[in-house]
C-alpha positions in Angstrom: 2.3 -8.0 3.8 4.6 -6.9 6.6 2.1 -7.6 9.3 0.8 -11.0 8.1 2.3 -13.0 10.9 1.2 -10.5 13.5 -2.3 -10.5 12.0 -2.6 -14.3 12.2 -1.3 -14.3 15.8 -3.8 -11.7 17.0 -6.7 -13.3 15.2 -5.9 -16.5 17.0 -6.0 -14.6 20.3 -9.4 -13.2 19.5 -10.8 -16.6 18.5 -10.1 -17.8 22.0 -12.3 -15.0 23.3 -15.2 -16.0 21.1 -15.6 -19.1 23.2 -15.8 -17.1 26.5 -19.1 -15.9 27.9 -17.4 -13.2 29.8 -14.0 -11.6 30.0 -12.6 -12.3 33.5 -9.4 -11.0 35.1 -7.9 -14.4 34.5 -8.6 -14.7 30.7 -7.8 -11.0 30.2 -4.3 -11.6 31.6 -4.0 -14.7 29.3 -5.0 -12.6 26.3 -2.6 -9.8 27.2 0.2 -12.4 27.5 -0.6 -13.7 24.1 -0.7 -10.2 22.6 2.7 -9.5 24.2 4.2 -12.6 22.6 2.7 -11.7 19.2 4.1 -8.1 19.3 7.6 -9.3 20.4 7.6 -11.9 17.7 6.8 -9.1 15.2 10.0 -7.3 16.4 8.2 -4.5 18.2 10.5 -2.6 20.6 10.2 -3.9 24.2 9.4 -0.5 25.7 6.6 0.0 23.1 5.2 -3.4 24.0 5.2 -2.6 27.7 3.4 0.7 27.2 0.9 -0.8 24.8 -0.1 -3.5 27.2 -0.3 -1.0 30.1 -2.7 1.1 28.0 -4.8 -1.9 27.0 -5.1 -3.1 30.6 -6.2 0.4 31.7 -8.8 0.5 28.9 -10.2 -3.0 29.7 -10.5 -2.2 33.4 -12.0 1.2 32.8 -14.7 0.0 30.4 -17.6 -2.3 30.5 -15.7 -5.1 28.8 -15.3 -7.2 31.9 -19.1 -7.3 32.4 -20.1 -7.6 28.8 -22.0 -10.7 27.8 -20.1 -10.8 24.5 -16.7 -9.2 25.1 -15.0 -10.3 21.8 -16.1 -7.4 19.6 -15.4 -4.8 22.4 -11.9 -6.2 22.9 -11.2 -6.0 19.1 -12.4 -2.4 19.1 -10.2 -1.4 22.0 -7.1 -3.1 20.5 -7.8 -1.4 17.2 -8.0 2.0 19.0 -4.8 1.4 20.9 -3.0 0.2 17.7 -4.2 3.4 16.0 -2.8 5.5 18.8 0.5 3.6 18.5 0.7 4.2 14.8 -0.1 7.9 15.1 -3.8 8.3 15.6 -4.4 10.8 12.8 -3.0 10.7 9.3 -0.5 13.5 8.8 -0.3 15.7 5.7 2.8 17.3 4.1 3.1 20.9 5.1 3.7 22.5 1.7 2.8 26.1 2.4 5.4 27.9 0.4 6.0 28.1 -3.3 8.2 26.4 -4.0 8.1 24.2 -0.9 11.3 22.2 -0.3 11.3 18.5 0.8 14.6 16.9 1.7 14.7 13.1 1.3 17.3 11.7 3.7 18.4 8.2 4.8 21.1 5.6 4.5 22.5 4.2 1.3 20.5 1.3 -0.1 17.3 2.4 1.7 15.5 3.4 -1.5 15.9 7.2 -1.2 16.2 7.9 -5.0 13.3 5.6 -6.0 11.0 7.1 -3.3 11.9 10.7 -4.1 10.6 9.9 -7.6 7.5 8.1 -6.2 6.7 11.1 -4.0 7.0 13.5 -6.9 4.7 11.2 -8.9 2.3 11.1 -6.0 2.2 14.9 -5.6 1.8 15.3 -9.4 -1.0 12.8 -9.8 -2.9 12.9 -6.5 -2.5 16.6 -5.5 -2.0 18.2 -8.9 1.3 19.7 -7.8 4.2 20.6 -10.2 7.3 18.9 -8.6 11.0 19.3 -9.5 13.4 16.5 -8.5 16.9 17.5 -7.6 19.8 15.0 -7.9 21.9 16.0 -4.9 23.6 12.7 -4.4 27.0 13.5 -6.0 28.6 10.6 -4.2 26.9 8.1 -6.5 26.7 9.0 -10.2 24.3 6.0 -10.5 21.8 7.8 -8.3 21.8 10.7 -10.8 21.3 8.3 -13.7 18.5 6.5 -11.8 16.6 9.8 -11.0 16.9 11.1 -14.6 15.7 7.8 -16.0 12.7 7.8 -13.6 11.9 11.4 -14.4 12.1 10.8 -18.2 9.8 7.8 -18.0 7.1 9.5 -15.9 7.3 13.1 -17.2 8.9 14.4 -14.0 11.4 17.3 -14.4 14.8 16.6 -12.9 17.6 19.1 -12.1 21.2 17.7 -12.1 24.7 19.0 -12.5 27.1 16.2 -13.2 30.4 18.2 -13.1 29.7 19.8 -9.8 30.5 18.5 -6.2 29.2 21.5 -4.2 25.8 20.1 -3.1 24.7 23.3 -1.5 25.4 25.2 -4.7 23.6 22.7 -6.8 20.5 22.9 -4.7 20.6 26.7 -4.6 20.7 26.8 -8.4 17.9 24.2 -8.5 15.7 26.5 -6.4 16.3 29.3 -8.9 15.4 26.9 -11.7 12.2 25.9 -9.8 11.2 29.5 -9.7 11.7 29.8 -13.5 9.5 26.8 -14.3 7.0 27.7 -11.6 7.4 24.4 -9.7 5.3 24.0 -6.6 7.6 21.5 -4.8 11.3 20.9 -4.9 12.2 17.3 -3.8 15.9 16.9 -3.0 17.4 13.4 -3.2 20.4 13.7 -0.8 23.4 11.5 -0.4 23.3 8.5 1.9 26.0 6.5 3.5 26.3 2.9 4.7 26.0 4.2 8.2 25.4 7.6 9.9 28.6 9.6 9.9 29.8 13.2 10.5 30.3 14.0 6.8 26.8 13.0 5.9 25.3 15.0 8.8 27.2 18.1 8.1 26.1 18.0 4.5 22.5 17.7 5.5 22.9 20.5 8.1 24.3 22.8 5.4 21.4 21.9 3.1 18.9 22.6 5.8 20.3 26.0 6.6 20.4 26.9 2.9 17.0 25.6 1.8 14.9 26.0 5.0 12.8 23.0 4.0 9.2 22.6 4.9 9.7 18.8 5.3 12.7 16.5 6.0 11.6 12.9 5.4 13.6 10.0 6.5 13.3 6.9 4.2 13.6 3.7 6.2 13.2 0.0 5.3 10.4 -1.9 7.1 12.5 -5.0 6.9 15.2 -3.4 9.0 13.2 -4.0 12.2 14.2 -2.1 15.3 17.3 -0.8 13.5 15.0 1.8 11.9 14.4 3.4 15.3 18.2 3.7 15.9 18.7 5.2 12.5 15.9 7.8 13.1 17.2 8.7 16.5 20.7 9.2 15.1 19.4 11.6 12.4 17.3 13.4 14.9 20.3 14.3 17.0 21.5 16.6 14.1 18.6 17.6 11.9 14.9 18.2 12.6 13.2 15.4 10.8 9.5 15.9 10.2 8.3 12.5 9.2 9.1 9.0 7.9 8.6 7.4 4.5 8.6 3.6 5.2 9.4 1.3 2.3 8.6 -2.4 1.8 5.5 -2.6 3.9 4.3 -5.0 1.2 7.1 -7.4 1.9 7.5 -10.2 4.5 8.9 -7.9 7.3 7.4 -8.6 10.7 6.1 -5.0 11.0 7.8 -4.0 14.3 9.4 -1.0 12.7 6.1 0.6 11.9 4.7 -0.1 15.3 7.8 1.2 17.1 9.0 4.3 15.3 6.3 6.8 16.3 6.4 5.8 20.0 10.2 5.9 20.2 10.9 9.0 18.1 7.7 11.0 17.9 8.0 11.0 14.1 4.8 10.3 12.1 4.8 7.8 9.3 3.6 10.0 6.4 3.9 7.5 3.5 4.3 3.8 3.0 5.9 2.0 0.0 3.8 -0.9 -1.0 5.6 -2.1 -4.2 8.3 -1.3 -6.7 6.3 0.6 -9.3 6.2 4.4 -9.4 2.6 4.5 -8.2 3.2 2.1 -5.3 3.3 4.9 -2.6 0.3 5.7 -0.4 -0.4 8.1 2.3 -0.1 6.3 5.7 -3.5 6.0 7.4 -3.1 4.8 11.0 -6.7 3.7 11.5 -6.8 1.7 8.3 -3.5 0.1 9.0 -4.6 -0.9 12.5 -7.8 -2.5 11.1 -5.7 -4.3 8.4 -3.4 -5.7 11.1 -6.4 -7.0 13.0 -7.8 -8.7 9.9 -10.7 -6.2 9.6 -9.8 -5.4 6.0 -9.3 -2.0 4.5 -12.5 -1.0 2.6 -11.3 2.6 2.2 -8.3 1.4 0.3 -10.4 -1.0 -1.8 -12.7 1.9 -2.8 -9.8 4.1 -3.6 -8.2 1.4 -5.7 -11.5 0.9 -7.6 -11.9 4.6 -8.2 -8.4 4.9 -9.6 -8.6 1.9 -11.9 -12.2 1.7 -13.1 -13.7 4.0 -15.6 -17.1 5.0 -14.2 -18.9 5.2 -17.5 -17.6 1.9 -18.7 -18.5 0.3 -15.4 -22.1 1.6 -15.5 -22.5 0.4 -19.1 -21.1 -3.0 -18.2 -23.4 -3.3 -15.2 -26.5 -2.3 -17.2 -25.7 -4.9 -19.8 -25.1 -7.6 -17.1 -28.5 -6.9 -15.4 -30.4 -6.6 -18.6 -29.4 -10.0 -19.9 -27.2 -8.7 -22.6 -24.0 -9.9 -21.0 -21.7 -11.6 -23.7 -18.2 -12.8 -23.9 -16.8 -9.4 -24.8 -18.3 -8.1 -21.6 -16.7 -11.0 -19.7 -13.3 -10.1 -21.2 -13.8 -6.5 -20.2 -14.7 -7.6 -16.7 -11.5 -9.6 -16.3 -9.4 -6.8 -17.6 -10.9 -4.3 -15.2 -10.4 -6.6 -12.3 -6.7 -7.2 -13.3 -6.1 -3.4 -13.2 -7.0 -3.4 -9.5 -4.1 -5.7 -8.6 -3.6 -9.4 -7.6 -6.5 -11.3 -6.0 -4.6 -11.8 -2.8 -4.2 -8.0 -2.3 -7.9 -7.4 -2.9 -9.0 -10.2 -0.5 -6.9 -8.6 2.3 -8.8 -5.4 1.9 -12.2 -7.1 2.4 -13.1 -7.8 6.0 -13.7 -11.5 6.9 -12.3 -12.8 3.7 -10.1 -15.9 3.8 -6.4 -15.7 3.1 -5.4 -16.5 -0.5 -2.5 -18.9 -0.7 0.3 -18.4 -3.3 -0.9 -21.7 -4.9 -4.5 -20.4 -5.2 -3.3 -17.1 -6.6 -1.2 -18.9 -9.2 -4.1 -21.1 -10.2 -6.5 -18.2 -10.5 -4.0 -16.3 -12.7 -3.6 -19.3 -15.0 -7.4 -19.6 -15.3 -7.7 -15.9 -16.1 -5.0 -16.1 -18.8 -6.6 -19.1 -20.4 -10.0 -17.4 -20.4 -8.6 -14.2 -22.0 -6.7 -16.3 -24.6 -9.9 -18.2 -25.6 -12.1 -15.1 -25.9 -9.4 -13.2 -27.8 -9.2 -16.1 -30.3 -12.9 -15.7 -31.1 -14.5 -13.6 -33.9 -16.7 -10.6 -32.8 -19.8 -12.6 -33.9 -18.7 -15.6 -31.7 -18.2 -13.3 -28.7 -21.6 -11.8 -29.1 -23.4 -15.0 -30.0 -21.6 -17.9 -28.4 -24.5 -20.3 -29.3 -23.0 -20.5 -32.8 -19.9 -22.3 -31.5 -19.9 -25.9 -32.8 -17.1 -28.4 -32.6 -15.2 -27.1 -35.7 -15.2 -23.5 -34.4 -14.1 -24.7 -30.9 -11.2 -26.6 -32.5 -10.1 -23.4 -34.4 -10.3 -21.3 -31.2 -8.3 -23.9 -29.3 -5.6 -23.9 -31.9 -5.6 -20.1 -32.0 -5.2 -19.8 -28.2 -2.7 -22.6 -27.9 -5.1 -24.5 -25.7 -7.5 -27.5 -26.0 -11.2 -27.8 -26.9 -11.7 -28.8 -23.2 -10.3 -25.4 -22.2 -12.7 -23.7 -24.6 -15.7 -25.6 -23.1 -14.6 -24.7 -19.6 -14.6 -21.0 -20.6 -18.1 -21.3 -22.1 -19.3 -23.1 -19.0 -17.9 -20.4 -16.8 -19.6 -17.8 -19.0 -23.0 -19.6 -18.7 -22.6 -19.7 -14.9 -21.9 -16.0 -14.8 -24.9 -15.3 -17.0 -27.1 -17.3 -14.6 -25.8 -15.3 -11.7 -26.6 -12.1 -13.6 -30.2 -13.3 -14.2 -30.7 -14.1 -10.5 -29.3 -10.7 -9.5 -31.6 -8.9 -12.0 -34.6 -10.8 -10.7 -33.9 -10.0 -7.1 -33.4 -6.3 -7.9 -36.6 -6.3 -9.9 -38.5 -7.7 -6.9 -37.2 -4.9 -4.7 -38.5 -2.2 -6.9 
């Protein structure tokens, strides 16, 4: 994640506080100095760091933290509050009040405008039940039109394009007429980008703005660009009234300074964050949840949302009933693994859980290998063997091993894992029975 290094640095700062009976002026200044270094190392703008530390110092002095017997938790809460303020305090919504509403997607070439225009359309279609229309208005790059049409065809998103025309304003005007005819709710316009901000690009955007009167103008920026994102946003703001930011690659190894700097320096809210390459890897930016994630407090709201999106409630209830009633078999174990896999990699889920240790790339790889082996072994069994694993003797294990491309030892390991899981289920069932 983009803030991983910053998270580790801040957690080490808070660990020092746990050993302190009280927070004095001396150790408060030491802590603020460590926070300053952590933020600067994360490529946060210097002016933002200065203001953030000033706000923290004022909160510490004006609260009971200096006299608290256990200041650690209070300090974490104050830092979380101030990080939330820095990131935008409240989550902002798109203002799509007209029909059709117009959203201009702007930014530099290579920043991911086209992909994220499609992601936004998919988000609005699946999360808000809107009917979007994508408009290919980047006539400078025929490949951008190809890309948008391919994404639209793959995910059932309508796309309007005119390959033989160069008049962008005319194309978008006709696209708006088309949107009326198909009763689209939102028109998302993928505009042209350049390698740098130039007069030609800006004049095209000004003309589009005057013609379409958009409800939203979203700037796509790359989190890995660091403080350059602030400069780009400020350059665009000189000409067109941006309404928000869509920040990509927040799942990458960027240091996170862009996200922590852009709101303070430009006043623009981050509305969406890109967290992967797939069409559904776009999420509404939640300042409070992001602040808590930065501080290693997890993101339980995101975990719950992920579970709700990927787990069938009826199947989950049926599986839980079987598990607690002692009917848990290898078919249920396979279903459990497949359900967990839908929620994403283990490392991502662990980050959402407060207090959980970091999963290394090596641990992640080993876990994935074990899961693949387990699924291969179970899939090589007959239905009878899955329901009644006690029938498995040496000859059957040999057959299953050959069918899965593994060894009898691997088969035994899966059966041992199953028995352990079954024991845990029995213990849970007994505990729940006592509580009734």
